[in-house]
Backbone as CSV, one residue per row, in Angstrom:
resi,resn,N_x,N_y,N_z,CA_x,CA_y,CA_z,C_x,C_y,C_z
1,UNK,-2.932,-9.855,22.606,-3.127,-10.282,21.211,-3.123,-9.193,20.146
2,UNK,-3.862,-8.085,20.614,-3.934,-6.932,19.623,-2.633,-6.468,19.240
3,UNK,-1.823,-6.300,20.389,-0.581,-5.681,20.140,0.359,-6.536,19.203
4,UNK,0.229,-7.774,19.239,0.913,-8.799,18.360,0.499,-8.700,16.878
5,UNK,-0.831,-8.417,16.771,-1.481,-8.288,15.413,-0.917,-6.920,14.789
6,UNK,-0.816,-5.936,15.719,-0.337,-4.625,15.243,1.096,-4.774,14.857
7,UNK,1.968,-5.482,15.535,3.354,-5.512,15.023,3.337,-6.370,13.734
8,UNK,2.676,-7.387,13.623,2.650,-8.173,12.402,2.236,-7.285,11.218
9,UNK,1.085,-6.519,11.539,0.634,-5.634,10.440,1.785,-4.718,9.873
10,UNK,2.468,-4.099,10.872,3.549,-3.193,10.431,4.607,-3.971,9.738
11,UNK,5.029,-5.183,10.046,5.940,-5.965,9.407,5.548,-6.252,7.939
12,UNK,4.364,-6.549,7.846,3.737,-6.945,6.540,3.480,-5.703,5.631
13,UNK,3.270,-4.530,6.171,3.183,-3.434,5.297,4.597,-3.057,4.934
14,UNK,5.521,-3.124,5.668,6.930,-2.785,5.289,7.341,-3.703,4.182
15,UNK,6.948,-5.018,4.316,7.365,-6.015,3.162,6.625,-5.652,1.971
16,UNK,5.264,-5.105,2.102,4.643,-4.704,0.934,5.149,-3.613,0.191
17,UNK,5.674,-2.528,0.963,6.483,-1.456,0.363,7.671,-1.832,-0.352
18,UNK,8.449,-2.774,0.265,9.612,-3.217,-0.334,9.260,-3.963,-1.673
19,UNK,8.215,-4.793,-1.664,7.825,-5.560,-2.893,7.364,-4.483,-3.887
20,UNK,6.699,-3.409,-3.561,6.305,-2.467,-4.472,7.525,-1.790,-5.100
21,UNK,8.549,-1.528,-4.380,9.769,-0.885,-4.924,10.561,-1.951,-5.827
22,UNK,10.508,-3.095,-5.628,11.072,-4.108,-6.527,10.270,-4.143,-7.732
23,UNK,8.946,-4.106,-7.658,8.085,-4.151,-8.820,8.383,-2.985,-9.657
24,UNK,8.590,-1.739,-9.130,8.908,-0.604,-10.034,10.226,-0.785,-10.582
25,UNK,11.222,-1.255,-9.845,12.614,-1.569,-10.421,12.556,-2.663,-11.557
26,UNK,11.871,-3.619,-11.434,11.797,-4.724,-12.375,11.023,-4.121,-13.634
27,UNK,10.126,-3.353,-13.658,9.350,-2.976,-14.859,10.251,-1.927,-15.562
28,UNK,10.893,-1.153,-14.741,11.976,-0.134,-15.460,13.206,-0.806,-16.059
29,UNK,13.307,-2.096,-15.619,14.352,-2.890,-16.415,13.828,-3.889,-17.336
30,UNK,12.429,-3.686,-17.602,11.742,-4.406,-18.721,11.774,-6.019,-18.256
31,UNK,11.735,-6.195,-16.973,11.485,-7.536,-16.615,10.015,-7.810,-16.138
32,UNK,9.146,-7.955,-17.165,7.731,-8.049,-16.831,7.279,-9.087,-15.966
33,UNK,7.848,-10.406,-16.064,7.381,-11.363,-15.261,7.671,-11.112,-13.720
34,UNK,8.936,-10.580,-13.420,9.394,-10.305,-12.069,8.549,-9.194,-11.623
35,UNK,8.241,-8.206,-12.374,7.317,-7.069,-12.039,6.015,-7.657,-11.573
36,UNK,5.476,-8.550,-12.525,4.077,-8.998,-12.041,4.112,-9.710,-10.818
37,UNK,5.059,-10.515,-10.594,5.220,-11.253,-9.335,5.323,-10.340,-8.103
38,UNK,6.259,-9.470,-8.254,6.442,-8.481,-7.192,5.283,-7.600,-6.831
39,UNK,4.491,-7.309,-7.854,3.275,-6.291,-7.671,2.082,-7.255,-6.974
40,UNK,2.050,-8.560,-7.487,1.011,-9.306,-6.941,1.455,-9.622,-5.345
41,UNK,2.645,-9.881,-5.098,2.949,-10.019,-3.586,2.747,-8.650,-2.869
42,UNK,3.132,-7.481,-3.419,2.832,-6.278,-2.826,1.358,-6.026,-2.503
43,UNK,0.445,-6.583,-3.505,-0.948,-6.330,-3.300,-1.366,-7.234,-2.264
44,UNK,-0.934,-8.557,-2.270,-1.402,-9.531,-1.356,-1.068,-9.148,0.074
45,UNK,0.219,-8.743,0.164,0.622,-8.319,1.490,-0.221,-7.103,1.964
46,UNK,-0.474,-6.061,1.044,-1.261,-4.872,1.420,-2.617,-5.328,1.807
47,UNK,-3.215,-6.242,1.238,-4.492,-6.888,1.547,-4.496,-7.499,2.981
48,UNK,-3.403,-8.348,3.207,-3.193,-8.989,4.482,-3.109,-7.955,5.585
49,UNK,-2.362,-6.792,5.302,-2.206,-5.747,6.293,-3.565,-5.201,6.628
50,UNK,-4.383,-4.968,5.622,-5.650,-4.314,5.817,-6.531,-5.215,6.685
51,UNK,-6.523,-6.648,6.508,-7.238,-7.444,7.327,-6.757,-7.400,8.761
52,UNK,-5.506,-7.370,9.034,-4.883,-7.377,10.338,-5.136,-5.997,10.999
53,UNK,-5.190,-4.923,10.293,-5.472,-3.697,10.788,-6.669,-3.581,11.296
54,UNK,-7.701,-3.917,10.327,-9.224,-3.835,10.654,-9.475,-4.805,11.916
55,UNK,-8.888,-5.980,12.032,-8.923,-6.872,13.097,-8.531,-6.180,14.421
56,UNK,-7.370,-5.578,14.269,-6.870,-4.890,15.456,-7.836,-3.853,15.974
57,UNK,-8.343,-3.051,15.005,-9.396,-2.085,15.366,-10.602,-2.562,16.024
58,UNK,-11.078,-3.670,15.322,-12.273,-4.467,15.931,-12.060,-5.018,17.366
59,UNK,-10.846,-5.267,17.610,-10.483,-5.765,19.064,-10.457,-4.537,20.026
60,UNK,-10.662,-3.343,19.506,-10.460,-2.163,20.325,-9.238,-1.621,20.729
61,UNK,-8.059,-2.050,20.024,-6.839,-1.587,20.216,-6.563,-0.351,19.321
62,UNK,-6.245,0.742,19.984,-6.033,2.066,19.375,-5.065,2.669,20.184
63,UNK,-4.200,3.574,19.717,-3.319,4.506,20.453,-3.571,6.002,20.109
64,UNK,-3.503,6.848,21.024,-3.786,8.149,20.777,-2.275,8.929,20.972
65,UNK,-2.202,9.996,20.243,-0.988,10.732,20.459,-0.933,11.555,21.762
66,UNK,0.071,11.505,22.386,0.243,12.215,23.936,1.607,12.767,23.928
67,UNK,2.318,13.061,22.864,3.613,13.629,22.826,3.564,15.140,22.967
68,UNK,4.755,15.674,22.633,4.985,17.209,22.938,4.026,17.956,22.003
69,UNK,3.430,18.972,22.707,2.382,19.837,22.118,2.953,20.531,20.886
70,UNK,4.250,20.878,20.858,4.746,21.424,19.671,4.800,20.699,18.458
71,UNK,4.609,19.306,18.490,4.571,18.408,17.315,3.220,18.011,16.997
72,UNK,2.248,18.371,17.916,0.849,17.869,17.616,0.257,18.138,16.199
73,UNK,0.423,19.502,15.919,-0.036,19.938,14.622,0.506,19.053,13.449
74,UNK,1.934,18.914,13.527,2.505,18.149,12.518,2.095,16.793,12.427
75,UNK,2.028,16.096,13.576,1.505,14.742,13.686,0.294,14.580,13.034
76,UNK,-0.795,15.519,13.459,-2.158,15.281,12.925,-2.178,15.623,11.475
77,UNK,-1.385,16.524,10.983,-1.354,16.884,9.504,-0.854,15.632,8.805
78,UNK,0.200,14.902,9.390,0.707,13.755,8.723,-0.435,12.591,8.779
79,UNK,-1.067,12.492,9.999,-2.130,11.378,10.158,-3.225,11.615,9.241
80,UNK,-3.742,12.958,9.057,-4.968,13.135,8.147,-4.593,12.909,6.755
81,UNK,-3.375,13.389,6.260,-3.055,13.065,4.902,-2.835,11.558,4.679
82,UNK,-2.324,10.995,5.737,-2.100,9.501,5.584,-3.442,8.696,5.447
83,UNK,-4.496,9.126,6.242,-5.855,8.513,6.330,-6.505,8.806,4.831
84,UNK,-6.468,10.042,4.426,-7.208,10.418,3.073,-6.588,9.525,1.972
85,UNK,-5.211,9.612,1.922,-4.575,8.957,0.851,-4.561,7.438,0.961
86,UNK,-4.636,6.854,2.119,-4.883,5.334,2.460,-6.167,5.011,1.715
87,UNK,-7.237,5.843,1.919,-8.677,5.481,1.447,-8.596,5.651,-0.165
88,UNK,-7.886,6.574,-0.538,-7.737,6.793,-2.003,-6.970,5.645,-2.715
89,UNK,-6.053,5.157,-1.963,-5.118,4.175,-2.505,-5.821,2.851,-2.864
90,UNK,-6.847,2.459,-2.126,-7.492,1.141,-2.610,-8.200,1.200,-3.841
91,UNK,-8.999,2.217,-4.198,-9.521,2.288,-5.660,-8.398,2.392,-6.670
92,UNK,-7.333,3.139,-6.459,-6.249,3.386,-7.356,-5.522,2.018,-7.607
93,UNK,-5.306,1.272,-6.505,-4.694,0.004,-6.670,-5.516,-1.030,-7.430
94,UNK,-6.820,-0.987,-7.098,-7.784,-1.949,-7.823,-7.833,-1.572,-9.242
95,UNK,-7.873,-0.287,-9.531,-7.998,0.065,-11.046,-6.725,-0.365,-11.781
96,UNK,-5.629,-0.236,-11.183,-4.284,-0.663,-11.745,-4.260,-2.163,-12.050
97,UNK,-4.682,-2.900,-10.923,-4.739,-4.329,-10.974,-5.860,-4.905,-12.073
98,UNK,-6.911,-4.141,-12.121,-7.978,-4.534,-13.061,-7.475,-4.387,-14.551
99,UNK,-6.764,-3.268,-14.839,-6.270,-3.098,-16.223,-5.146,-4.031,-16.530
100,UNK,-4.269,-4.308,-15.578,-3.302,-5.256,-15.930,-3.864,-6.658,-16.153
101,UNK,-4.767,-7.030,-15.233,-5.261,-8.364,-15.343,-6.015,-8.450,-16.659
102,UNK,-6.844,-7.591,-17.112,-7.460,-7.649,-18.362,-6.594,-7.478,-19.485
103,UNK,-5.544,-6.680,-19.341,-4.548,-6.586,-20.414,-3.866,-7.971,-20.604
104,UNK,-3.524,-8.625,-19.538,-2.866,-9.949,-19.670,-3.723,-10.943,-20.239
105,UNK,-5.024,-10.893,-19.819,-5.902,-11.774,-20.429,-6.169,-11.545,-22.031
106,UNK,-6.142,-10.303,-22.345,-6.241,-9.965,-23.814,-5.124,-10.431,-24.642
107,UNK,-3.863,-10.237,-23.998,-2.531,-10.585,-24.563,-2.425,-12.068,-24.666
108,UNK,-2.918,-12.779,-23.710,-2.713,-14.245,-23.488,-1.346,-14.649,-22.844
109,UNK,-0.316,-13.771,-22.886,0.921,-14.025,-22.148,1.701,-12.547,-22.075
110,UNK,2.674,-12.547,-21.338,3.438,-11.329,-21.138,4.243,-10.912,-22.384
111,UNK,4.548,-11.723,-23.214,5.286,-11.564,-24.389,4.423,-10.902,-25.565
112,UNK,3.153,-10.977,-25.386,2.190,-10.544,-26.384,1.413,-9.096,-25.972
113,UNK,2.032,-8.395,-25.023,1.257,-7.235,-24.623,1.133,-6.073,-25.568
114,UNK,1.823,-6.162,-26.656,1.600,-5.186,-27.611,0.540,-5.390,-28.562
115,UNK,-0.231,-6.529,-28.361,-1.309,-6.820,-29.171,-2.415,-5.665,-29.015
116,UNK,-3.077,-5.302,-30.084,-3.983,-4.101,-29.914,-4.924,-4.010,-28.722
117,UNK,-5.576,-5.174,-28.476,-6.569,-5.127,-27.489,-5.771,-5.063,-26.078
118,UNK,-4.702,-5.713,-25.946,-3.956,-5.630,-24.718,-3.298,-4.340,-24.521
119,UNK,-2.706,-3.650,-25.569,-2.057,-2.407,-25.457,-2.873,-1.416,-24.814
120,UNK,-4.105,-1.257,-25.206,-4.974,-0.262,-24.721,-5.161,-0.540,-23.187
121,UNK,-5.316,-1.734,-22.732,-5.403,-1.895,-21.308,-4.158,-1.638,-20.556
122,UNK,-3.074,-2.060,-21.148,-1.660,-1.769,-20.496,-1.429,-0.261,-20.383
123,UNK,-1.777,0.443,-21.410,-1.631,1.925,-21.336,-2.409,2.552,-20.222
124,UNK,-3.685,2.074,-20.094,-4.494,2.458,-18.925,-3.862,2.060,-17.616
125,UNK,-3.332,0.877,-17.570,-2.652,0.464,-16.307,-1.583,1.352,-16.013
126,UNK,-0.609,1.730,-16.935,0.398,2.685,-16.716,-0.016,3.954,-16.189
127,UNK,-1.280,4.496,-16.872,-1.777,5.692,-16.393,-2.233,5.677,-14.951
128,UNK,-2.871,4.495,-14.615,-3.337,4.414,-13.163,-2.120,4.312,-12.194
129,UNK,-1.041,3.643,-12.634,0.054,3.484,-11.624,0.895,4.703,-11.469
130,UNK,0.813,5.722,-12.369,1.597,6.892,-12.236,0.923,7.621,-11.003
131,UNK,-0.245,7.377,-10.603,-0.848,7.846,-9.384,-0.784,6.917,-8.250
132,UNK,-0.886,5.743,-8.591,-1.010,4.686,-7.512,0.377,4.504,-6.754
133,UNK,1.382,4.425,-7.467,2.740,4.129,-6.770,3.118,5.250,-5.877
134,UNK,3.069,6.497,-6.325,3.527,7.469,-5.327,2.554,7.593,-4.154
135,UNK,1.246,7.394,-4.403,0.344,7.375,-3.124,0.549,6.139,-2.209
136,UNK,0.777,5.026,-2.825,1.090,3.847,-1.986,2.225,4.069,-1.241
137,UNK,3.411,4.560,-1.805,4.657,4.697,-1.109,4.487,5.716,-0.031
138,UNK,3.716,6.849,-0.269,3.353,7.885,0.747,2.675,7.314,1.919
139,UNK,1.691,6.555,1.645,0.891,5.882,2.561,1.622,4.960,3.544
140,UNK,2.625,4.247,2.793,3.332,3.152,3.482,4.423,3.905,4.430
141,UNK,5.089,4.811,3.892,6.202,5.591,4.688,5.470,6.334,5.836
142,UNK,4.409,7.137,5.498,3.793,7.739,6.652,3.210,6.877,7.682
143,UNK,2.766,5.714,7.270,2.273,4.665,8.245,3.418,4.277,9.014
144,UNK,4.542,4.108,8.568,5.747,3.650,9.401,6.043,4.656,10.324
145,UNK,6.065,6.041,9.868,6.339,7.051,10.722,5.281,7.180,11.842
146,UNK,4.064,7.208,11.601,3.066,7.158,12.634,3.182,6.079,13.646
147,UNK,3.609,4.916,13.161,3.778,3.632,14.016,4.973,4.068,15.043
148,UNK,6.118,4.589,14.498,7.184,4.918,15.354,6.877,6.138,16.201
149,UNK,6.218,7.036,15.811,5.720,8.143,16.780,4.847,7.626,17.878
150,UNK,3.915,6.778,17.509,2.992,6.314,18.429,3.662,5.295,19.444
151,UNK,4.739,4.539,18.958,5.511,3.649,19.869,6.215,4.589,20.930
152,UNK,6.525,5.696,20.542,7.367,6.608,21.602,6.321,7.485,22.315
153,UNK,5.386,8.086,21.641,4.426,9.010,22.279,2.880,8.609,22.177
154,UNK,2.604,7.347,22.205,1.282,6.904,22.077,0.821,6.241,23.331
155,UNK,-0.500,6.422,23.512,-1.043,5.824,24.742,-2.272,5.072,24.280
156,UNK,-2.179,3.891,24.747,-3.370,2.914,24.421,-4.709,3.381,24.844
157,UNK,-5.706,3.376,23.920,-7.010,3.911,24.205,-7.770,2.591,24.596
158,UNK,-8.463,2.543,25.819,-9.205,1.457,26.230,-10.653,1.488,25.462
159,UNK,-10.920,0.418,24.666,-12.211,0.521,24.052,-13.113,-0.606,24.424
């Protein structure tokens, strides 16, 4: 069961990364509504991933690296950076979502985001996402790499 949960978690986080990329594409093309939908989808999928990931860990399913020794340092450097930035990503994403939500609430609708009360919040949202998007993408991509490496060079730890 834990292996199936793990596979679904990976599929879901891949979908979250794709939705994130679409969200960036949409906002760069000034399609605010599609951007908002894509980012809500990306956030919802990332939340579902986190639930599945924690469930899998709670079930005692974990893999350790048993691959070539010459790759060990690179693997652990990647893993450590992934873990640190994944922990940082949650408050970054929440800050971005909080500012966007309150900006939309102040604006009343997406067509009115230049209202003074809304503009301040959307400017803060943009400042947050300048950090959040690259961190989120790094965490997603390194997570996929770690999954692939452990698929080839991982050994299940019995817990």
